[in-house]
C-alpha positions as CSV (number, residue, x, y, z in Angstrom):
1,M,32.7,54.9,19.9
2,I,33.3,58.7,20.4
3,L,31.1,59.4,17.3
4,A,28.3,57.5,18.2
5,Q,28.3,58.9,21.9
6,L,28.5,62.3,20.5
7,L,25.5,61.7,18.1
8,K,22.8,60.9,21.1
9,P,22.0,64.4,22.0
10,F,21.9,65.4,18.1
11,I,19.5,62.3,17.9
12,N,17.5,62.8,21.1
13,A,16.8,66.3,19.7
14,L,15.3,65.0,16.6
15,F,12.8,62.9,18.7
16,E,12.1,64.8,22.1
17,R,12.5,68.2,20.4
18,R,15.3,69.4,23.0
19,F,18.8,69.2,23.4
20,T,20.0,67.6,26.5
21,W,24.0,67.8,27.0
22,H,24.1,65.0,29.8
23,L,23.5,62.4,26.6
24,L,27.1,63.0,25.5
25,V,28.5,61.3,28.9
26,S,25.9,58.9,30.0
27,T,25.7,55.3,29.0
28,G,22.6,53.6,27.5
29,G,20.4,55.2,25.1
30,M,21.1,55.1,21.0
31,P,23.4,54.9,19.4
32,S,25.1,52.1,20.9
33,S,28.7,53.5,21.9
34,H,29.4,50.0,23.3
35,T,28.1,48.4,20.1
36,A,29.7,50.9,18.1
37,G,33.1,50.3,19.9
38,V,32.8,46.5,19.4
39,I,32.1,46.7,15.8
40,A,34.8,49.2,15.3
41,L,37.2,46.5,17.0
42,V,36.0,43.6,15.1
43,T,36.3,45.9,11.7
44,S,39.8,47.1,12.4
45,I,41.0,43.1,13.1
46,A,39.1,42.1,10.0
47,F,41.0,44.5,8.0
48,T,44.2,44.0,9.6
49,Q,44.3,40.6,10.5
50,G,41.8,39.0,8.1
51,V,38.8,37.3,8.6
52,G,40.1,33.9,8.7
53,T,42.4,34.3,11.6
54,V,41.8,33.5,15.5
55,Y,42.0,37.1,16.4
56,F,38.9,38.2,14.4
57,A,37.0,35.1,15.6
58,I,37.7,36.4,19.5
59,A,36.8,39.8,18.4
60,A,33.4,38.6,16.7
61,T,32.6,36.5,19.4
62,F,33.0,39.3,21.9
63,A,31.0,41.5,19.5
64,A,27.9,39.1,19.7
65,V,28.0,38.6,23.4
66,V,28.3,42.5,24.2
67,I,25.5,43.2,21.5
68,H,23.3,40.5,22.9
69,D,23.6,41.8,26.4
70,S,23.0,45.0,25.6
71,M,19.7,43.9,23.6
72,G,18.8,42.0,26.7
73,I,19.5,44.8,29.1
74,R,17.3,47.2,26.8
75,R,14.3,44.4,26.6
76,E,14.3,44.2,30.6
77,A,14.7,47.9,31.0
78,G,11.6,48.0,29.1
79,K,9.6,45.6,30.8
80,Q,10.5,47.2,33.8
81,A,9.2,50.8,32.8
82,E,5.7,49.3,32.0
83,V,5.3,48.0,35.2
84,I,6.4,51.0,37.1
85,N,4.4,53.2,35.0
86,E,1.1,51.0,35.4
87,W,1.9,51.0,39.2
88,S,2.2,54.8,39.1
89,R,-1.1,55.2,36.9
90,I,-2.6,52.9,39.8
91,L,-1.4,54.6,42.7
92,S,-2.7,58.1,41.1
93,D,-6.1,56.7,40.5
94,I,-6.1,55.4,44.3
95,H,-4.8,58.8,45.4
96,R,-7.3,61.0,43.0
97,E,-10.1,59.0,44.2
98,G,-9.7,59.6,48.2
99,Q,-8.9,55.8,48.9
100,F,-5.4,56.9,50.4
101,T,-4.9,58.9,53.2
102,P,-1.7,59.6,55.0
103,E,-2.6,57.6,57.8
């Protein structure tokens, strides 16, 4: 989980061509530190307790819920971003064409 969090600014730097320090402590983004944490939990339980135990079943179910939820949140955030970007374009066009006045 810590490694995933530490990698975020470096991965972002590869794609965005700039290093962003606040990604070290921010939530969201990739790689997902929440997902890394639950996968580490499931893996450690698999090694210490075995995959045929109730502990593993509980941890795997918990991991499935966390991963499914994080994917849904990212999907919905992407949809909202598309709508907000479209509204911004429309409002910019209205303003540029002179159809908008402060009154």
